[in-house]
C-alpha positions as CSV (number, residue, x, y, z in Angstrom):
1,M,124.0,120.8,113.2
2,S,125.2,123.6,115.5
3,V,124.4,123.4,119.3
4,K,122.2,126.5,119.0
5,A,120.2,125.0,116.1
6,K,119.8,121.8,118.0
7,L,118.6,123.6,121.2
8,D,116.2,125.8,119.1
9,R,114.6,122.5,117.9
10,I,114.2,120.8,121.3
11,C,113.8,123.6,123.8
12,I,110.3,125.1,124.3
13,N,108.8,127.7,126.6
14,E,106.7,126.6,129.6
15,A,103.7,128.5,128.3
16,M,103.5,126.5,125.1
17,L,100.3,124.5,124.8
18,V,100.5,120.7,125.0
19,K,99.0,120.3,121.5
20,D,101.6,122.7,120.1
21,A,104.4,120.8,121.8
22,L,103.0,117.7,120.0
23,K,103.1,119.5,116.7
24,Q,106.7,120.6,117.3
25,M,107.7,117.0,118.1
26,D,106.2,116.0,114.7
27,R,107.8,118.9,112.9
28,E,111.2,118.3,114.3
29,G,111.1,114.5,114.4
30,Q,111.8,114.5,118.2
31,K,110.1,112.5,120.9
32,T,111.5,114.6,123.7
33,L,111.4,118.4,124.3
34,L,113.0,120.4,127.1
35,I,111.0,123.0,128.9
36,T,113.1,126.0,129.7
37,G,112.7,129.4,131.2
38,P,114.8,132.6,130.9
39,N,118.4,132.0,129.8
40,R,117.3,128.5,129.0
41,L,117.1,127.5,132.6
42,L,116.0,123.8,132.7
43,L,112.5,123.5,134.2
44,G,111.3,120.1,132.9
45,A,111.0,117.8,130.0
46,I,108.1,116.3,128.0
47,T,107.9,113.3,125.8
48,D,105.3,111.8,123.5
49,G,104.7,109.2,126.2
50,V,104.1,111.9,128.9
51,I,101.7,113.6,126.6
52,R,99.9,110.4,125.9
53,R,99.5,109.7,129.6
54,W,98.3,113.3,130.1
55,I,95.6,112.9,127.4
56,L,94.4,109.5,128.8
57,G,94.3,111.1,132.3
58,D,91.8,113.6,131.0
59,G,94.4,116.3,130.6
60,S,93.5,119.2,128.4
61,L,95.3,119.7,125.0
62,P,95.2,123.5,125.3
63,A,96.9,123.3,128.7
64,P,100.4,124.7,129.0
65,V,103.2,122.1,128.9
66,A,104.1,123.2,132.5
67,S,101.0,121.3,133.6
68,A,102.0,118.1,132.0
69,M,105.9,118.1,132.1
70,T,108.2,116.0,134.1
71,A,109.9,118.3,136.5
72,N,113.6,117.9,137.4
73,P,114.4,115.6,134.5
74,L,117.7,113.7,134.3
75,S,120.5,115.9,133.2
76,C,124.3,115.9,133.2
77,P,127.0,118.5,133.8
78,L,129.0,120.0,131.0
79,H,132.0,118.1,129.8
80,V,130.6,114.8,130.7
81,Q,132.2,112.0,128.7
82,T,130.3,110.4,125.8
83,D,130.9,106.9,127.2
84,E,129.1,107.9,130.4
85,I,126.1,109.3,128.4
86,R,126.0,106.0,126.4
87,K,125.8,104.0,129.6
88,I,123.1,106.2,131.0
89,M,121.0,106.0,127.9
90,L,121.3,102.2,127.6
91,K,120.2,101.8,131.3
92,T,117.4,104.3,131.3
93,H,116.3,104.3,127.6
94,I,116.1,108.1,127.8
95,E,116.5,109.6,124.3
96,C,117.6,113.1,125.2
97,I,119.9,114.1,128.1
98,P,120.5,117.9,128.6
99,L,123.9,119.2,129.7
100,I,123.6,122.1,132.2
101,D,125.9,124.6,133.7
102,E,126.2,125.5,137.4
103,S,123.2,127.8,137.2
104,G,121.0,125.0,135.7
105,A,120.9,126.5,132.2
106,V,120.9,124.1,129.2
107,K,124.0,124.5,127.2
108,D,123.9,121.4,125.0
109,A,122.1,118.0,124.8
110,F,122.9,114.5,123.8
111,L,120.3,112.8,121.5
112,W,120.0,109.0,121.1
113,Y,120.8,109.0,117.4
114,E,123.9,111.1,118.0
115,I,125.3,108.5,120.3
116,F,124.2,105.3,118.6
117,S,123.3,106.3,115.0
118,T,120.5,103.8,115.1
119,E,116.9,103.6,116.3
120,K,116.3,102.6,119.9
121,P,115.9,98.8,120.1
122,A,112.2,97.8,120.1
123,E,110.8,95.8,123.0
124,Q,110.0,92.3,121.9
125,F,106.7,90.5,122.2
126,K,105.0,87.7,120.2
127,I,101.3,87.9,119.5
128,P,99.4,87.3,116.2
129,V,98.7,90.0,113.8
130,V,95.6,90.1,111.4
131,I,95.8,92.4,108.4
132,M,92.6,93.2,106.5
133,A,93.7,92.9,102.9
134,G,90.5,92.0,101.1
135,G,89.1,95.4,100.0
136,M,88.8,96.6,96.4
137,G,90.5,99.9,97.1
138,T,88.0,101.8,95.0
139,R,89.3,105.2,96.3
140,L,92.6,104.4,94.6
141,H,91.3,103.7,91.1
142,P,92.8,103.3,88.5
143,F,95.8,101.8,90.4
144,T,93.7,99.2,92.1
145,K,92.1,98.2,88.8
146,I,95.4,96.5,88.2
147,L,97.0,96.1,91.7
148,P,95.3,95.1,94.9
149,K,95.6,97.9,97.5
150,P,98.0,96.0,99.8
151,L,100.5,95.9,96.9
152,I,100.6,99.6,96.3
153,P,104.3,100.4,96.3
154,I,105.8,102.8,98.9
155,N,109.6,103.3,98.6
156,E,110.2,100.1,96.6
157,K,108.1,98.0,98.9
158,A,104.5,97.1,99.0
159,I,102.5,98.9,101.7
160,I,101.5,95.5,103.3
161,E,105.2,94.5,103.6
162,I,106.0,97.8,105.4
163,I,103.1,97.1,107.8
164,I,104.4,93.6,108.5
165,E,108.0,94.9,109.1
166,K,106.7,97.3,111.8
167,F,105.5,94.3,113.7
168,T,108.4,92.0,113.0
169,R,110.7,94.7,114.5
170,H,108.9,93.9,117.8
171,G,109.2,90.2,117.4
172,C,105.9,89.2,115.9
173,R,106.1,86.3,113.5
174,D,102.6,85.0,113.0
175,F,100.5,86.9,110.4
176,F,97.0,86.2,109.1
177,L,96.0,88.0,105.9
178,S,92.3,88.3,105.2
179,V,92.0,88.4,101.4
180,N,89.4,88.6,98.7
181,Y,90.0,91.0,95.8
182,K,93.0,89.9,93.7
183,A,94.0,87.4,96.4
184,A,96.2,85.4,94.0
185,M,98.4,88.4,93.3
186,I,98.9,88.9,97.1
187,R,99.9,85.3,97.5
188,A,102.2,85.4,94.6
189,Y,103.9,88.5,96.0
190,F,104.8,86.9,99.3
191,N,105.8,83.6,97.5
192,D,108.3,85.6,95.6
193,I,110.1,87.4,98.4
194,A,112.2,86.0,101.3
195,H,110.8,86.5,104.7
196,D,111.3,85.0,108.2
197,Y,107.7,85.1,109.4
198,S,104.7,82.9,108.7
199,I,101.6,84.0,106.7
200,E,98.3,82.2,106.8
201,Y,95.6,83.4,104.4
202,V,91.9,83.7,105.2
203,H,89.9,83.9,102.1
204,E,86.6,85.8,102.2
205,E,84.1,84.2,99.8
206,Q,82.3,87.6,99.9
207,P,83.5,90.9,101.3
208,L,83.0,90.7,105.1
209,G,83.8,94.3,106.1
210,T,86.5,95.5,108.5
211,A,85.7,92.9,111.2
212,G,83.6,90.1,109.7
213,S,86.5,87.9,108.6
214,L,87.8,87.7,112.2
215,A,85.0,85.2,112.8
216,L,86.8,82.8,110.5
217,L,89.8,83.0,112.8
218,S,88.1,82.3,116.1
219,D,89.8,78.9,116.5
220,K,93.2,80.3,115.7
221,L,93.4,83.4,117.8
222,N,93.9,83.3,121.6
223,G,94.5,86.1,124.0
224,S,95.6,89.4,122.6
225,F,96.1,90.1,118.9
226,F,96.6,93.1,116.6
227,V,94.3,94.0,113.7
228,S,95.4,96.5,111.0
229,N,93.9,97.7,107.8
230,C,96.2,97.2,104.9
231,D,96.4,100.9,103.9
232,I,97.8,102.5,107.1
233,I,101.2,102.7,108.7
234,I,101.5,103.6,112.4
235,E,104.8,104.8,113.7
236,A,104.5,104.0,117.4
237,D,105.9,101.8,120.2
238,Y,103.7,98.7,119.7
239,A,105.0,97.2,122.9
240,D,103.7,100.2,124.8
241,I,100.3,99.8,123.1
242,L,100.1,96.2,124.3
243,K,101.3,97.2,127.8
244,R,98.6,99.9,128.1
245,H,95.9,97.6,126.6
246,R,96.6,94.9,129.3
247,E,97.0,97.4,132.1
248,D,93.6,98.9,131.4
249,K,92.1,95.4,130.8
250,N,90.5,96.6,127.5
251,I,88.7,94.1,125.3
252,I,89.5,96.4,122.4
253,T,92.0,99.3,122.2
254,V,91.6,101.6,119.2
255,I,94.8,103.4,118.0
256,S,93.7,106.9,117.4
257,S,95.4,109.9,115.8
258,L,95.1,113.5,116.9
259,K,93.7,115.7,114.0
260,H,93.7,119.4,114.1
261,Y,91.2,121.3,111.9
262,R,90.9,125.1,111.4
263,I,87.7,126.4,109.8
264,P,88.7,129.2,107.4
265,Y,85.5,131.1,108.0
266,G,83.6,132.8,110.7
267,I,81.1,130.3,112.3
268,M,77.8,131.8,113.3
269,Q,75.7,130.7,116.3
270,M,72.1,131.1,115.5
271,A,69.1,131.2,117.9
272,E,65.5,130.5,117.2
273,G,63.9,132.7,114.6
274,G,67.2,133.4,112.8
275,R,68.6,135.7,115.6
276,L,72.4,135.8,115.6
277,E,73.9,135.0,119.0
278,G,77.6,135.3,118.1
279,I,80.4,134.6,115.7
280,S,83.5,132.5,116.2
281,E,86.2,133.7,113.8
282,K,88.1,130.9,112.1
283,P,87.7,128.4,115.1
284,E,90.1,125.5,115.6
285,Y,89.1,122.0,116.7
286,D,91.1,119.0,117.8
287,F,89.7,115.4,117.4
288,F,90.9,111.9,117.9
289,V,90.1,109.8,114.8
290,N,90.2,106.1,114.2
291,T,93.4,105.1,112.3
292,G,92.3,101.5,111.4
293,M,94.6,99.7,113.8
294,Y,93.3,97.8,116.9
295,L,94.3,95.5,119.7
296,L,91.7,92.9,120.6
297,E,91.1,90.2,123.0
298,K,89.7,86.8,121.8
299,D,86.5,87.4,123.9
300,A,85.5,90.1,121.4
301,L,85.2,87.5,118.6
302,G,82.2,86.0,120.4
303,L,80.1,89.0,119.3
304,L,80.7,88.5,115.6
305,P,78.0,87.0,113.4
306,A,79.4,84.0,111.5
307,G,79.9,84.5,107.7
308,K,78.2,87.9,107.6
309,P,79.7,91.3,106.8
310,F,80.5,93.3,109.9
311,L,82.3,96.5,110.6
312,M,84.9,97.1,113.3
313,T,82.9,100.1,114.4
314,D,79.8,97.9,114.9
315,L,81.9,95.5,117.0
316,I,83.2,98.4,119.1
317,N,79.6,99.7,119.6
318,D,78.4,96.2,120.6
319,C,81.2,96.0,123.2
320,L,80.3,99.4,124.6
321,A,76.6,98.4,124.7
322,K,77.6,95.3,126.8
323,K,79.7,97.5,129.2
324,M,82.9,96.0,128.0
325,R,85.9,98.3,128.3
326,V,87.1,99.8,125.1
327,G,90.1,102.2,125.3
328,I,92.1,104.4,123.0
329,Y,95.8,104.7,122.5
330,P,96.5,108.2,121.0
331,V,99.3,108.9,118.5
332,S,100.2,112.1,116.9
333,D,99.1,113.2,113.4
334,A,102.5,112.5,112.0
335,S,102.6,109.0,113.4
336,W,99.7,107.9,111.1
337,I,100.3,107.4,107.4
338,D,97.2,106.7,105.4
339,V,97.5,105.6,101.8
340,G,93.8,104.7,101.3
341,Q,93.0,107.6,99.1
342,W,94.8,109.6,96.4
343,E,95.5,112.8,98.4
344,E,96.8,110.8,101.4
345,L,98.9,108.5,99.1
346,Q,100.6,111.6,97.6
347,N,101.3,112.8,101.1
348,A,102.8,109.4,102.1
349,L,105.0,109.4,99.1
350,T,106.3,112.8,100.0
351,R,107.0,111.8,103.6
352,F,108.9,108.8,102.4
353,G,111.0,111.1,100.2
354,I,109.7,109.8,96.9
355,K,108.4,113.1,95.6
């Protein structure tokens, strides 16, 4: 890739909106963008983490990036040695270091993958992970008439194996699988593959919903633990999720994805008696939606009814009713891969380069 093409991908104008910067990160596969002025004068930088803190701090998504950016980001002069950049990146974990001339204009940039050719090492932690794998997957019929949903293949691996690998990359080794529908096939799958983590199965005698089976684990879970549906993949820094969860002292943290919707019609505002007050032409809306991944504290389990179906949304609402703190951890749209229905499964296959 030429220097110009690279800078075109990572440099944005200070007037760009925060939500559009997030879209560009998704589109270009970059976690850092440089904010530049005329002649590419370096003004600041913005990362997915900065945007996340901006959102959680009640920052506006339609605000210009200049409001949220980090001013005076770390930069290096032209002709700096690659070995020096390598040392700086390893020390600071910064993934993009711009090279500037005497006037402060960006002339080039070093990116993490150019220096190391690998992903940045994941911060390690060890807490249990519960995966809800008991559903019938009716939205994926006829596939799930034969295979249980957790074993739907994505890029030569079962979706549940990919989910587990996202956690083992961070050091997690203790997994609990809540199973019901075609449970024997799920057990057989893991009995037939080599793995360096432990799996304990929790069999639901009847479907217990997205949270009910957690009551069966109340004597095995202590402190913090992750819960994930078996049909979603979250591309995020799980260690940062845990850090934020503990800093905010949440009893539950919901990992949520930003979704952008554009209504392709003019929306009418009507008053009493059918009088038209106005028309919004093709309005756009941004929402944070539930991805199906959560981080919980053991204390939340005390609110679950034993042996009865219960939804995670009901547990969250009960926590809110009791004034317990429930937080969100936002991720971008591209960081959430949902394979729970046909259209989204096709999208996931495309993103994995299968179609």
